[in-house]
N, C-alpha and C positions, 0 to 999 in steps of 0.2 A: 494533080497530086505532087506535093513537094517532097523530094527525097532528101534524107538527112543521115549524116554519120555523126555518132556520139563519141566524144573522146573525153574520158575522165578516168583517173587512176584508181577510183574507188568503185568496185563492182556494184555495191548497193546503190550508189548514186546513179550509176548508169541504168540500173533496173528501174529506179524511180522515175528518171527522165523518160525512159522508153514508155512506161505505162502512162505517164502524163501526156506525152506528145502523140502517142498512137490513139489516144482517146479523141483526138481531133480528126475529123473525117478526111481532111486534105493533107495530112502529114503521114509519112511512112519512113520508118527507120530501115536503112539498107546495110548498115555496118556499124561496128563499134571498135574502139581502140582503148588500150589501157595505159599507153605512154605516148610521149610526143613523137618519137621516131615512127612508131606504128601508125599514129594518126596521120602523119604526112604521107606515108606510103599508101595506106588504105584510101585516103581521099584522092590521091593521084590516080589510083587504079579504078575507083568507082565513079569519080567525077559527080558527086551528089550536088543537089541544088544548094544545100546548106551544110556547113560543118559547125556543130555546137561543141565548143572547145573549152575545157577547163584552162584557166590561166597558168596555174602551177602544176606541172606534170613531171614525172620522171623522164630521164633521157634527154628531153628537149622541151623547154617551156612553151606555153601557148603563143607567145609573141613570135618566136622563131618559127613555129609551125605555121603561123599565119603568113609570115613572109614567104615561106616555101610554097604554101598552097596558092597564094596569090599569083605566083609565077607559074606553077605547074598545073594548076586547075583553075584558070582564070574565071571560069563560069560558076565556080563555087563561092558563095557568100559565107563569110566567117562570122559567127556569133560567139563572142567571148563570154564565158560564164565565170564569175570571179567573186571571191570574198573580199577583195581589195577595192575600196572605193575612192582611193586618193587620186588626185589629178594626174600624177606622173604615170601611173599604170594606164589610165584611160588614154592619155596622149600617145603613149607608146603603142597601144593597141591600134589606134586610128592611123598612126604613122605606118604601122606594119601592114595595114590594109583591111583591118576588121571593119565590118559594116555596123555591128552592134556590140554593145557592152552592157551586160546584165548582171546585177549583183545577186549572189546566191540567196539572199534573204528576200528577194523580190517575190511577187505573186506568180502563180502559174500563167495567168493571162499576160503578164509582163513578158515572159519568155516567148509565148506564142505570138504576141504582137511584134516582138523583136525579129522573129523568124520571118513573119510576113513582110515586115518593112525591108529587111535585108534582101529578100528575094526580088523585090521591086526596085532594088538599087538605092534605097534610102538608108541613111544612118539613123541609129536608134540608141539612145542612152536611157537606162531605167532610172526611175526615181530612187534616191534624191538627186541624181545627176540630171541637171536641167537640160532640156532640148536646146536651149539657147547656147549652151556651152559648146555644142558641136561645131558651130561656125568659128568660135574662138579657138578651139583645139586645132581645127584644120588650117586656120590662118597662121597659127604658130608653127604648125608642121611645115607649111610651104616656105616660111621665112627662116627656118632653122638652117644653120650651117651644116656642111658635110660632116657626118658622124663617122669616126674611125670604124665603128662597128659595121657600117655599111660597106666598107672596103673589104671585109672578110668574105672569103668564098663560103659556099654552103658547107663544105666539109670542115673548114676551119671553125665555123660556128658550131657545128655538131661536136667537134673536139672541145671547144670552149665550154659548152654546156655540160658535157660528161666529165671533163676535168674539174669543173667547179663543184660537181657533186661528189668528188673524191675518187673517181675511177682512175686507175693507173693506165699507162700507155698500152700495156698488154691487154687489160680489160676492155679498153676502148677499141683496140684493134679487133678483138674477138667480136665485139658488138657490131662493129661496122664492116666486118669481114675483109679487113686489109691487114697488112703487116705492121708490127709495132714500129718498125723503122719509118714507115710512111706516116704513122701517127706522130712520131717525134718531129718529122719535118713540118707537118701541118701545125703542130703545137708551137714550134719555134717561129714559124711565119706569123701565126696568130698573136703570139706574145709581142713580137716586134711591131706589128701594125698597131697594137693597142698601147704600146709603150710600157709593157709590163715585164718585170724581171723575175719575180718570185711567186710562189704559190699563194702566199698571203696577199700580195697585190692582186692576184687573179681573183681571190675570194672577195676582197673588198670591191673590186670592179663588178663582179657578178651580183653582189648585193645592191650596189648602186644602180645597176642597169635593170634590176628586177628579175635577173636570171635565177637568183636565189632569194627567198623571202627574207626580209629584214627581221632580226630578232626583236621580240617585244621588250 
């Protein structure tokens, strides 16, 4: 039996995914999360075989959740579920440690196949993302230069994601259960490491990194 945690910020979507996956005899849903911070915490606590994770979530997006889960729950395989099919998102997901990337307009069998592939340690990209692209993406990942984002601590990344979504230091402090002064320190360190000085620069960086969706 494959244990699964579902993470999507839309309740109706989670209901649909639960019904779809539990119709499979070998799949069992053991937890759900409605935002990125909750997804990382629940996955670390439950240690499921698979985390099915929406790419764009409140609190912290799927890419950062994947990075944290890969470190804190290394036995959990991450399957990204996304409406974004461009190469940049797929590459970032694989770099973060995701085993599979499935587009939301894919068939139900596509998602089930992705879960089964991920559990066995194989990468999976749904159509129209070609399977041949996996090798290309991974080669590019291995040859990539050190990314300043990778120098951020986990807490600094959480502050970045929440600040990009418009939360104040006081609001972030309440969400992460620390003092506003601590958040200001993390924010200053994060801005310095990324070479950012203003909120507008932070927003542009967040869009470029896929932390926030690009405007159509």
